[in-house]
N, C-alpha and C positions, 0 to 999 in steps of 0.2 A: 504494500500500500504506500509506504513512504518512498520507495524507489520509483514509483510510477508518477510522482508529482512532477508537474511541468515547472521548470525553473523560471519560466517567463510569465507565469500567471499565478494568481492567488487561488486558494481553494478553501471553501467552508466545509468543515467536517460536521456531518449530522450526528445526532445522538447515537444512532446505530454504528456509525463509523468511529465515533469516539470510543464506544465499547470495544470495537475491534482493535483500535489502537492500544487501548489499555491491555488487552490480551496479548498483543504483540510485545508490548513492553515487559509484561510478566514473563513471557517466553524468553526474551533477550536476557533478562536478569537470571533466569535459570541456566541458560546456555553459557554465558560468559562469566565464569567464576575462577579462572586461572590466576588472576591477580597481576598479570603483566600490564604494561602501559595501555595497550590497545583495549584489553578487557575493561580496565578501569574507566577509560573514556566512554566505552559503549555503555557500561553500567551507569555512569553519571548521567548520560543522555537519557537512557531508559527510565531512570528514577525520576528525573525532572519531567519528562513527558508523561509518565504515569501519573505523577502528582497533578499536572495540568489537566489531564483527563478526569481525574477524581474530582477536582475543583469544578470543572465545567459541568460534569454530571450532577454534582450536588446543587449547583446554582441554576441548572436548566439552560445553560449557555452552549453555544457552538464554539468551535475552535477555528480560527482563521490562520492559514499558512500563507505567508506572503512570498511571492517570487523574488527573483533578483531585483 
C-alpha cells in the first residue's frame, strides 16, 4: 500500500485503509527485530505511523499523505 503511493500526488486514506495501514505497521514491527540500523529505522517509522493510525481512528479522522 505504501509502495504504491504516487510521489507527485496526495492521497487521503479512508478509515478502512487506515486499519490496513495499522496492520501493516504491526507486521513490520514483528518482522524487523534484529536490532541493526536499518531495522531500527523501519521500527521507528512503523511505530510512528501506527500511532498516527491509532490517533486518526480514535478521532474519526482520515490521514493525508502529501506528494513531493
